[in-house]
N, C-alpha and C positions, 0 to 999 in steps of 0.2 A: 270686762272680763282678756285677761292674756290670754294669748295662743297656746292654744296645749300643746303640752309639754310629755312626751317620751319620759315615762320612771328609765331607771339604770335598766328593767328588767333587759328594755326593748331598744335596744342603738337603732335603728335605721325602717325608713318606712321604702320598699320595695313594688316596683307597679306588682301589677297581681295582686294588689291589697294584701300581701304576705311581710310581717314582721318577725322582723332576727334577732334571737337574742342570744350570750354570750355562751351560753350553750350552743349552737347552734341548730336549737328548733328556731321552727318555723311556723306563724299563724298569719290565719286570712283575717280579713280584719273589714268590718262592716261598719257604715252607720244608717239608723231602724230615728227619726227625725219626727218634728212633726211642726207644723208651721202654721199661724194663721194667714192670710191673705188677704185680709181688711176691705171686704166690699170687691170682688174680684167677680164682676156683675160684666156683661154683655150691651150695647148699645138698641139690643131690640128691644120695644119695652111688650112685655108677655102677659097679655090680660086675663089672666088666672092667676097674676103674684100682683104684693103692692113692690114690683122692682122700682117703681119710676121714683120710688122715695128716696133708693141710688143714691149717692155720689153722683155717681157716670153722670147717670138722663137728668139731676137734677141741676148738672152744670149747660151753660152753653158756648156755642163756637165750637170745635172742629173735633166733638165727641171722639169719634174712629180714631185720630189722629192718640188723645187720650189715653185709648181702650189698647189699643198697639205700644205705646211706649210703657203703662202698664201690668204687663202682659211679660216683655223686653226685662222690666225690673225683678218681675215672686221670679218670671226661671234666671235670675240671675243670683240672690239669693241663694236659693236651690244648689244651682249648680256646684254654687263655696261649699255647702255645710260638709263637712267634716277630710274636702279636699285634702287637708291640711296632715292631714291620718292615715288613709286606704289610697289618696290620686285620684279618689272617684266621687262623682255628687251622693248622696244616698241612695244602700241598698232600695230603701221602702221610707216613701214619709205621708205625712198621714197628713191633709189643709181641712182646714173652715173657712166661712166664709166663699165659698161660689156659690156660683147663683145657677150651670147646668155643668154638663158631659161641657159643654160643645165648648168653654169659655179650659177647663183642662184640656179638651184641646190639644187649642191655641196654641194653652203653655205646653205641652210637652213637644209641639214641634217646633216652638222658639230655636232658629239655631243653637243654644247656650245650652238645648237639653237634648237635641233629636240625636247627637246617638250617642242618648244613654238607653234610646230601645225604649223609653219607660210602657208599662200597659197600664190604665184605668180598672179603678171597682168604685163603681157611683153609680148612687137608686137618688130622683128627685125625694126629698121632704116635704110633712106638709107644713114646716114654716112656714110665715101666715106673711111673710118679708119675701121667702122664696130661696137663700140662702139654707146651702148641703155641707155633708159633710163628705170626704171624698179618700181614698188613696193611692198613688202615685207607689211603681215598682217597674224598677230596671229585668226586662224577662229573660235578661241572661242569667238572671240569679234569683231571679221567687216566682212560682209557679202556685198561685191560687189555685186550691181546687174547691174548698165551698166558700158563696159570700152570701150574707142579709143583710137587712137592715131589720134594726126593734125598735119599735114607737115606746114613744115619753108621752102619757097618758097623765095627764095632771089639771089642773083647774084654778077656776080665781077663788081668792079669798067669800070673796062680796057675790059677783052674781052671781058666781060653779060653774060658768060658762067651762069651755073646753078653749085651755092655751094651745097654740098648736104650735110647737117646737123641732129640733131639731130630731131626727133618728139618730139611733148608736150604728154606729155599720162594725160587721164585723167582718175578716178575713180571713182563714183560715187557708195558710197549705205549706209548703217547701221551700226555704232560705240553703240552696247551694243542696237540694234533699233532704233539710232536716225538718218536722213540720213544727212550726211556729205559729201563734194570733194574737192578728193582732188587732185593737179592739178603735174604735176611731169615735172620740164623743166631741159635743159643741154645747157645754152644759146651759144651762137658760140662767139671764143678766141676771143682772143684783140690780135690775132697775126698778126703782119703791122702792129702794134703801135694805141693806146686809139681808136687817134682822128681819124684814115683809119678807123678802124669797127665799129666800134658805129652804125654806120646806121643798120650795120649786128647787133646790136644787139638791136636796137628800133625797128626798122619790128622785131621784137622777145618779143617784150613787146605788140609790138601792140597785136600781137598773142594771147597772156597771155589777155593781154584785153577782146580782143573780145570774148572767150571763157568763162573769170569772165559776160562779160552784159549776156549772149548767155542763160546762170545758174542764174541768175536773171531775167531777163527775164521771164524766165521762175518761177522762186517765189523770189519774192526781198528777203527773209528771206535767202535765199541759203550760209548756214558757207561750206564756201568754207578758204582753207589750198592750198595756191601759194608755193612753196618748190620748192628747186634746187642750184646748181651749175653757178651764172645769170651772173660768167664773168666778171659784173657790181656792185659796190658800196652802198651800198642804197640812195647817196647818188647821184649820175647820174641823167642823164636825163632817162631811160628808165624807172628807178622806178619812180625818183619825179616828172615829164614831163610826161610820158603817162600810168603809173598806179598811177601817183598821190598819191602815198604811204604820211602815216604820222607816227610822230613818236608820237605824245603825243595821245591816248584814246581818251582826251577830246577831238580831233578835228576833231574825224574818224565822218564823212557824215554819212548820209545813206546810203547802195550803198559804202563808203568807204570803202580803205582798209591801216591796221596796220601792219606798218612793224617793233615790235620791235626789230629787227640787227641796228636799226640806234644808239641806243641810245647808244650799244656795241662799236661802228666803230666810234662816234664821244667822245668815251672812247680814244681811240687808239687799242681796239683790235681787233683779225682777226683773219679766219677762215682758209690761208694760206698766205704766204711771199716767196719775192721776193725782191732779190737785197736789205736788209735790208730794206723792205718796206712793212707794213702788211698791205693786201686784206681783205672784207669779202664778194669776192663774194658768198657762202653760204648761203642762209638764206630761213625762211618760215617766209610768210604773213600771215594776214589770214582776211575775210571779216566783216563789221563791226555786227551783230548779235554775233559775238562770245566774245566783251566787250558787252555786259551788262551785269550787275551791281547784276542779283538773279542769282542765281545757280539751279531753276528749270528745268536746260537742259545743254549741257553741253558748258564751259564756258570757255575761255583763263586765266590762270593762271598766270603763266612765261615761261619766253624766259633762252634759257644761247648756250655759247656755248662750247660742248665737248673737255673738252684737258686737261684729267689727266695728271696724270704727264709721265705714260709710252708712252705716246699718242711725247711726248718732246722730239728734243735733247738734250743731255746733255752738249757735248764737242766738242768745234770744232770748221768751220766757219759757221756749220747750226746752232751753239746752240741756242736756244728757236723757233726756227720752229718746224715743221709739222714731226716723224720721216718717209720718206717716203719709201714704199716699194722697190723704185728701183734709181739706181742711175749710170750714165758710162754701162745703159747693165750690171750692175750686182744686185744681189738682197743685199738686206741690212737687211731682218730680221726687216723691222721696216711693214708699216700698212697703210697710205697714206699724199700725200703731202697737203691735206687738214682733218681738226680737223669735225667732226657731229658739225652738230645744231638741237634744238628741240627744244619742244615746253609743258608744262604738259598744261593738258587740263580737270575740275572738273563738277564735276554732284550734285546735294545734295539727298541723300539719302533718300526717304521718308516708313517711316517701317507703 
């Protein structure tokens, strides 16, 4: 993907995250992002989880140095997302495939992120492998007011045993004084095949819909970001039939949901690849109040897939794929098997 370019309306990016227009209007700009961190596990065996099956625990040799480099690589990417436009790292970024709060603390304390003073929202999930979702936020920009985890209860089709998977994380708070809500997801995988596993993701979508509906029942004008590794593409039933997402802003009804990632997918772009086929499992969806055309409060501006050159394999069988961290129980000094995704939001500054 080419570097993001400002339209004719916006001429220059300034410090303080302001954009100047031809009519001298000023805009605050923030990046809201999501990133699957591909098995960000620590080096200690947690006897309550199957973390010993994680790539780093299966490696031989100096796994402490591998872990340190993995954290550095993740921090580099996060620090870079949206920087071209806002001159800042993301104000808010949801993450998945993290083992615990400790790895997130190591991440935000990396020198590349330390000065951004990120806070953490994290809960332990019942996922059998011990992988969780989380939210990082710049304390100077966002203040969480309420956080909660929402359990996804699903069962195996044959044995009817409970499948323990990731909770959905809801964080409500004020971004520069304005109330927003962020729902972070990592829906069930396609293990066993897309069709066989589809009901699990439909169930996850129904849970997300229930959470969004509850927010809109309290405030019909709620500004909600639904983000995550959904393990489904924008055109799958979980998105189109359950969440009823639209790819055209003009077609989004009141209380409706816009999916800016769908247009990328229809152009053949993706955030992860498998067997020479691209998918766009990583998505950020937004509710209708973020689409209003005035910028008196935060509104959606643009979306993107963060696939800078250094994140892409240059050679070999996986040329063009995301440059992942682990392959065949060895560390590749890569980043993740997923590209991050992001949206820019703007608000006019009234002087």
